Backbone bond lengths (Angstrom), bond angles and torsions (degrees), N, CA, C in turn:
res aa  C-N    CA-C-N  psi(-1)  N-CA   C-N-CA  omega(-1)  CA-C   N-CA-C  phi
1 M - - - 1.448 - - 1.529 107.21 -
2 T 1.328 117.99 132.52 1.445 120.26 -177.46 1.520 111.42 -85.61
3 R 1.320 115.15 158.32 1.463 120.96 177.95 1.519 110.31 -61.56
4 Q 1.349 117.43 -37.76 1.465 120.37 179.26 1.518 111.37 -63.15
5 L 1.333 117.72 -39.69 1.459 120.92 -179.79 1.519 110.43 -65.32
6 V 1.328 116.88 -43.78 1.459 120.40 178.22 1.524 109.89 -63.68
7 S 1.336 116.59 -43.10 1.465 120.18 177.59 1.520 110.81 -59.91
8 S 1.318 116.58 -40.87 1.461 120.52 178.98 1.519 111.15 -64.68
9 C 1.327 116.49 -40.17 1.471 119.90 177.76 1.517 110.07 -60.23
10 L 1.325 116.01 -45.00 1.465 119.26 179.93 1.526 110.92 -66.78
11 A 1.338 116.76 -33.19 1.468 119.46 177.63 1.519 110.49 -64.34
12 V 1.333 116.40 -40.72 1.462 119.80 177.08 1.521 109.61 -61.51
13 C 1.317 116.09 -43.35 1.466 119.86 178.16 1.524 110.22 -60.65
14 A 1.320 116.10 -38.03 1.456 119.43 -179.33 1.527 112.12 -65.48
15 L 1.330 117.53 -24.81 1.457 119.53 176.18 1.520 111.23 -58.59
16 A 1.301 115.47 -24.91 1.464 119.61 177.79 1.519 111.27 -63.40
17 L 1.315 117.00 -22.75 1.462 120.09 178.37 1.524 111.34 -60.70
18 L 1.318 116.22 -25.33 1.460 120.31 -179.61 1.518 112.74 -77.95
19 R 1.324 119.12 -14.38 1.446 122.20 -170.68 1.523 110.76 -106.07
20 P 1.345 118.19 97.39 1.448 120.00 175.84 1.528 111.03 -64.83
21 P 1.353 117.98 161.01 1.450 121.10 -173.11 1.520 115.98 -59.24
22 E 1.313 119.36 -39.80 1.458 120.32 -178.28 1.522 108.76 -132.50
23 A 1.326 115.93 135.52 1.456 119.66 -177.94 1.515 110.58 -71.41
24 G 1.293 115.96 134.63 1.451 123.43 177.76 1.510 106.35 -162.39
25 A 1.326 117.07 -166.73 1.455 120.06 178.60 1.524 108.92 -59.77
26 G 1.329 117.08 127.26 1.450 121.46 178.23 1.515 114.30 77.31
27 E 1.317 118.80 14.23 1.459 121.54 178.66 1.524 109.38 -127.99
28 L 1.331 115.29 150.52 1.452 119.79 178.95 1.519 110.20 -81.01
29 P 1.331 117.54 145.77 1.469 120.06 178.30 1.529 111.45 -75.36
30 I 1.314 115.10 162.90 1.460 122.37 175.00 1.529 107.96 -76.88
31 R 1.326 116.09 140.51 1.466 119.98 178.89 1.526 111.51 -71.92
32 K 1.318 114.70 153.73 1.465 121.00 175.34 1.524 108.69 -61.60
33 A 1.327 116.38 138.90 1.463 121.46 179.33 1.518 110.22 -63.74
34 G 1.328 116.44 144.12 1.449 121.95 177.66 1.512 111.55 134.62
35 L 1.326 115.46 -159.49 1.455 122.40 -176.44 1.528 110.20 -98.04
36 W 1.313 115.43 120.59 1.453 122.85 178.91 1.520 109.23 -109.07
37 E 1.340 116.00 134.04 1.457 121.22 172.06 1.520 107.26 -100.63
38 M 1.329 115.88 130.33 1.462 120.72 -179.69 1.523 109.29 -123.05
39 K 1.307 115.25 118.86 1.459 122.21 177.95 1.530 106.77 -102.04
40 I 1.336 116.33 122.62 1.463 121.39 -176.88 1.518 108.70 -112.57
41 I 1.326 115.22 121.65 1.458 122.39 -179.18 1.519 107.41 -118.88
42 K 1.353 116.98 120.01 1.465 121.22 -178.14 1.524 109.52 -113.23
43 T 1.330 115.89 134.29 1.452 122.78 174.45 1.524 106.66 -113.32
44 G 1.319 118.25 137.75 1.457 120.76 -179.02 1.519 111.84 81.58
45 S 1.328 117.24 23.70 1.461 121.90 -179.11 1.518 108.80 -139.89
46 T 1.324 115.54 157.05 1.457 119.55 177.71 1.530 111.86 -84.06
47 L 1.342 117.07 -9.79 1.457 119.99 -180.00 1.524 110.69 -73.55
48 P 1.329 117.24 135.59 1.470 120.16 179.30 1.529 110.92 -76.79
49 E 1.330 115.07 166.40 1.469 120.41 173.35 1.521 107.89 -58.24
50 M 1.324 116.18 143.59 1.457 120.09 -175.69 1.521 109.71 -140.87
51 T 1.332 116.00 140.14 1.458 121.28 174.23 1.520 107.94 -122.26
52 M 1.327 115.57 132.31 1.458 120.91 178.90 1.513 109.25 -135.46
53 Q 1.309 116.00 166.07 1.457 121.06 175.96 1.520 108.69 -122.17
54 H 1.331 115.62 143.33 1.460 121.58 -178.23 1.526 108.54 -132.91
55 C 1.331 116.11 119.57 1.460 122.54 174.78 1.527 106.95 -87.03
56 T 1.322 116.84 126.13 1.458 119.37 -176.13 1.521 111.42 -140.84
57 D 1.306 114.11 165.18 1.457 122.45 170.38 1.529 107.01 -146.39
58 E 1.315 116.88 174.11 1.462 120.51 -175.90 1.526 111.56 -58.36
59 T 1.315 116.64 -42.98 1.459 120.44 -178.88 1.525 111.52 -62.71
60 T 1.341 117.14 -43.38 1.466 120.87 -179.37 1.520 111.14 -64.02
61 D 1.334 117.84 -44.49 1.464 119.61 178.92 1.525 110.50 -61.45
62 K 1.313 117.39 -41.90 1.468 120.26 177.84 1.521 110.76 -65.13
63 E 1.345 117.47 -42.35 1.458 120.71 178.99 1.522 111.43 -63.06
64 M 1.336 117.30 -38.08 1.458 120.49 178.86 1.517 109.96 -59.68
65 S 1.316 117.22 -45.93 1.453 119.57 -178.83 1.516 110.93 -67.65
66 T 1.312 117.22 -38.49 1.459 120.84 179.71 1.522 110.66 -67.59
67 A 1.321 117.14 -42.81 1.464 121.05 -178.08 1.516 112.06 -66.63
68 F 1.340 117.23 -36.96 1.451 120.21 -176.76 1.523 113.00 -91.26
69 A 1.329 118.74 -11.93 1.462 121.15 -178.53 1.527 112.49 -57.42
70 P 1.343 120.09 -45.94 1.465 118.66 178.30 1.529 112.04 -61.18
71 M 1.347 117.25 -39.36 1.457 120.70 178.54 1.524 110.22 -63.00
72 S 1.326 116.23 -42.87 1.454 120.98 179.71 1.523 110.80 -59.05
73 K 1.325 116.71 -44.00 1.463 120.16 -179.57 1.518 111.30 -65.44
74 Q 1.329 117.84 -31.27 1.458 121.74 -179.58 1.515 112.65 -76.34
75 I 1.320 118.25 -37.96 1.465 120.37 -172.92 1.522 114.33 -103.29
76 C 1.338 118.18 -13.74 1.471 120.46 -176.43 1.526 110.88 -115.26
77 S 1.328 115.43 123.97 1.465 119.49 175.75 1.523 110.61 -83.67
78 K 1.340 116.01 -16.08 1.462 121.46 177.40 1.521 107.72 -144.58
79 N 1.330 116.75 135.22 1.460 121.88 176.46 1.531 107.13 -155.54
80 D 1.326 115.40 77.48 1.462 122.10 -174.64 1.519 111.87 -99.89
81 V 1.328 116.20 137.98 1.461 123.44 175.15 1.521 107.02 -122.43
82 Q 1.336 116.06 128.06 1.466 120.80 -179.71 1.522 110.27 -130.14
83 P 1.337 117.55 134.95 1.463 119.26 174.37 1.530 110.05 -72.74
84 T 1.330 115.85 148.51 1.465 121.75 176.10 1.529 107.77 -128.74
85 A 1.317 116.49 179.15 1.465 120.70 179.29 1.526 111.49 -65.80
86 T 1.342 117.68 -26.22 1.468 120.93 -176.46 1.527 113.72 -113.00
87 G 1.331 118.08 0.76 1.466 120.18 -177.81 1.513 111.41 160.84
88 Y 1.327 115.72 -114.66 1.459 121.79 -176.81 1.516 109.99 -147.62
89 T 1.337 116.04 159.06 1.459 121.93 167.05 1.521 107.19 -126.31
90 T 1.324 115.43 150.12 1.455 120.43 173.19 1.520 107.94 -129.69
91 D 1.312 115.42 145.29 1.456 122.39 175.06 1.518 107.29 -133.70
92 S 1.334 116.15 130.36 1.456 118.71 -179.02 1.516 111.16 -142.98
93 I 1.329 113.69 153.33 1.460 122.85 172.34 1.522 105.18 -132.28
94 C 1.340 115.63 115.38 1.465 120.43 -176.58 1.524 109.22 -130.78
95 S 1.317 116.10 154.19 1.456 121.83 179.91 1.523 109.71 -138.83
96 V 1.346 115.09 127.30 1.458 121.72 178.50 1.524 108.38 -138.13
97 A 1.315 116.68 130.45 1.470 123.06 175.28 1.527 112.24 50.88
98 G 1.321 117.16 41.63 1.457 121.22 177.40 1.512 115.21 80.01
99 V 1.324 117.73 3.55 1.464 121.78 177.60 1.524 108.03 -109.45
100 S 1.333 115.46 126.46 1.455 121.52 179.30 1.529 108.74 -104.09
101 M 1.345 116.70 136.13 1.458 120.27 178.79 1.520 109.38 -130.45
102 T 1.317 114.80 126.27 1.459 122.63 174.77 1.520 106.51 -107.23
103 S 1.339 116.73 130.72 1.464 118.34 -178.59 1.518 111.87 -140.29
104 H 1.323 114.39 153.71 1.462 123.48 175.27 1.524 106.53 -133.07
105 A 1.335 116.55 132.49 1.470 120.33 179.35 1.517 110.29 -128.84
106 D 1.329 115.39 140.86 1.462 123.00 171.59 1.520 106.53 -110.67
107 I 1.328 116.37 125.43 1.456 122.40 -175.13 1.523 108.38 -119.13
108 T 1.326 115.68 124.40 1.468 120.61 178.13 1.528 108.63 -128.35
109 G 1.303 116.28 154.29 1.453 121.09 178.70 1.511 110.36 124.40
110 D 1.328 115.53 -174.73 1.459 118.21 -172.21 1.524 115.22 -117.10
111 F 1.328 119.91 -1.02 1.469 123.99 179.68 1.529 112.60 61.63
112 N 1.335 117.83 7.64 1.461 122.55 174.85 1.523 111.62 -112.02
113 S 1.342 116.93 -31.80 1.459 119.11 -179.41 1.522 112.17 -129.89
114 A 1.329 117.59 -34.54 1.465 120.40 -179.62 1.525 109.47 -167.99
115 Y 1.321 114.59 147.87 1.461 120.27 172.40 1.522 108.65 -150.42
116 T 1.323 115.84 158.03 1.457 122.83 179.35 1.518 108.68 -128.72
117 V 1.323 115.61 137.17 1.460 121.86 176.11 1.526 106.74 -120.89
118 K 1.344 117.30 118.79 1.461 122.00 176.80 1.519 107.47 -112.89
119 T 1.339 115.45 115.25 1.456 121.52 -174.36 1.520 110.70 -117.92
120 T 1.321 115.93 135.28 1.459 121.75 168.76 1.522 105.90 -113.22
121 S 1.329 116.21 137.80 1.453 119.46 -178.58 1.519 111.08 -141.98
122 H 1.332 113.66 155.92 1.460 121.37 175.84 1.517 107.07 -131.24
123 S 1.332 115.76 125.26 1.463 121.60 178.87 1.513 109.25 -115.34
124 E 1.333 115.32 143.56 1.463 119.60 173.82 1.519 109.69 -153.61
125 G 1.343 113.34 156.10 1.456 120.27 -177.30 1.505 109.57 108.71
126 G 1.319 116.67 173.25 1.462 119.68 -178.72 1.510 110.11 65.59
127 S 1.319 118.14 -140.04 1.464 121.69 -179.49 1.527 110.27 -78.61
128 A 1.319 115.52 163.36 1.468 120.78 179.30 1.524 110.89 -59.00
129 A 1.332 117.49 -30.34 1.461 121.25 -179.94 1.526 111.62 -65.73
130 M 1.323 117.42 -21.64 1.465 120.94 -178.95 1.535 111.82 -82.55
131 N 1.324 118.40 -14.67 1.461 122.05 -179.39 1.520 109.17 -85.30
132 R 1.333 115.39 101.26 1.466 118.33 -178.10 1.523 111.26 -163.42
133 D 1.322 113.19 164.42 1.455 121.88 173.15 1.523 106.62 -106.68
134 A 1.303 115.72 144.01 1.466 119.27 -179.81 1.521 109.74 -143.31
135 M 1.304 114.75 153.80 1.458 122.09 173.79 1.521 107.10 -124.53
136 T 1.327 116.11 131.60 1.452 121.52 179.46 1.518 108.66 -127.37
137 T 1.311 116.11 134.65 1.460 121.44 173.98 1.517 107.65 -120.40
138 I 1.321 115.43 128.84 1.462 121.18 173.69 1.518 106.94 -113.13
139 E 1.327 115.56 119.94 1.462 121.63 176.21 1.523 106.51 -107.70
140 A 1.325 116.31 110.56 1.463 120.99 -177.32 1.518 109.87 -111.00
141 K 1.328 115.30 136.99 1.465 118.59 175.52 1.519 109.23 -139.11
142 W 1.316 114.50 144.53 1.455 122.02 179.81 1.513 108.14 -81.43
143 L 1.347 117.27 127.63 1.459 121.54 -177.36 1.525 113.19 -98.92
144 G 1.327 117.13 -18.35 1.470 120.91 -177.07 1.515 109.47 130.59
145 A 1.312 115.40 -154.47 1.464 120.35 179.59 1.528 109.82 -66.87
146 C 1.330 116.43 153.23 1.461 120.94 174.85 1.523 109.03 -61.70
147 K 1.329 116.02 152.27 1.458 121.00 -179.22 1.524 110.64 -69.95
148 E 1.317 115.22 156.66 1.463 120.61 178.52 1.533 109.18 -56.49
149 G 1.313 116.18 133.30 1.459 121.42 -179.55 1.522 114.04 90.55
150 Q 1.324 117.62 -11.55 1.464 120.13 177.67 1.519 109.87 -87.29
151 K 1.329 114.86 149.80 1.456 119.87 174.50 1.522 108.09 -127.58
152 P 1.330 117.33 156.28 1.459 120.25 -179.55 1.528 111.62 -52.93
153 G 1.315 114.28 133.34 1.462 121.59 -177.79 1.516 112.57 103.28
154 D 1.335 118.57 -16.45 1.458 121.27 179.99 1.521 110.68 -68.13
155 I 1.339 115.02 134.04 1.462 122.08 175.99 1.515 107.21 -124.22
156 V 1.332 116.65 133.29 1.456 122.30 175.35 1.529 106.67 -112.73
157 M 1.336 115.07 116.11 1.461 122.82 -178.28 1.525 109.63 -94.26
158 P 1.353 116.29 170.21 1.462 119.19 175.57 1.531 110.79 -55.93
159 G 1.308 116.19 145.92 1.452 121.05 -179.20 1.516 113.23 80.52
160 G 1.342 116.69 4.22 1.451 120.24 177.61 1.512 115.06 85.08
161 F 1.348 118.45 2.53 1.465 120.76 178.02 1.519 108.46 -62.44
162 K 1.343 116.65 128.45 1.459 121.30 -177.19 1.521 110.31 -122.15
163 L 1.315 115.83 145.24 1.446 121.71 170.96 1.511 108.43 -154.14
164 N 1.296 115.32 162.65 1.453 119.94 172.96 1.522 105.97 -106.26
165 I 1.310 116.29 134.56 1.465 121.71 -175.72 1.528 110.83 -54.00
166 K 1.314 116.84 -27.70 1.470 120.65 179.27 1.523 111.50 -69.83
167 D 1.346 117.37 -15.60 1.462 121.93 178.34 1.526 112.50 -99.39
168 A 1.330 118.75 6.37 1.465 122.56 -174.95 1.518 112.36 -59.28
169 E 1.308 117.67 -31.28 1.466 121.41 179.52 1.532 110.78 -55.52
170 K 1.333 116.84 -34.31 1.458 121.58 -178.89 1.527 112.44 -65.70
171 L 1.335 117.70 -26.35 1.463 121.01 -177.31 1.523 113.10 -73.24
172 K 1.325 117.43 -24.52 1.461 119.60 -177.41 1.517 112.30 -54.93
173 G 1.318 118.49 -36.45 1.451 122.40 -179.66 1.521 113.81 -68.90
174 L 1.334 117.81 -17.14 1.461 121.13 -179.46 1.528 112.94 -83.06
175 L 1.336 116.79 -16.50 1.462 119.21 -179.58 1.521 110.86 -81.67
176 P 1.362 116.95 141.10 1.461 118.74 176.18 1.506 110.15 -68.03
177 K 1.303 116.31 149.82 1.463 120.88 -177.85 1.489 111.67 -87.39
């Protein structure tokens, strides 16, 4: 398993930071239960375009936000979600291992059939390679029911690498310090 793949898995897990436990004013809604395909396109990064599938249900989406909420409070000094006329915006300032990242995301779609997240971010600190601006687009679409044998939380990454989001904590040890 490559370091980039593990990093990508953790990045997907970090997307849960955007999803508060219950939808209300200034919070993102829970996605429709079933199989979601997420295409991630990064500009200004060495990571290639990636498509993954995520089997989810209401409970899993809520658990993701609950599980990552303490982490978000520890690493992010700002994590704001605001409704807009076309969806939502998020603004965050987070710091991990001496690297600070400021990001802004515009989210459009209905969380029932398709949504798009367009994020611009600026990272600085750590090595010179960490100081950069990046643009990421996530195009998510609902494919239908999860495949036979899948359970909520299952993610299938490129190359067939599989994990359940509930096991993401185990991946942290695989990343170099």
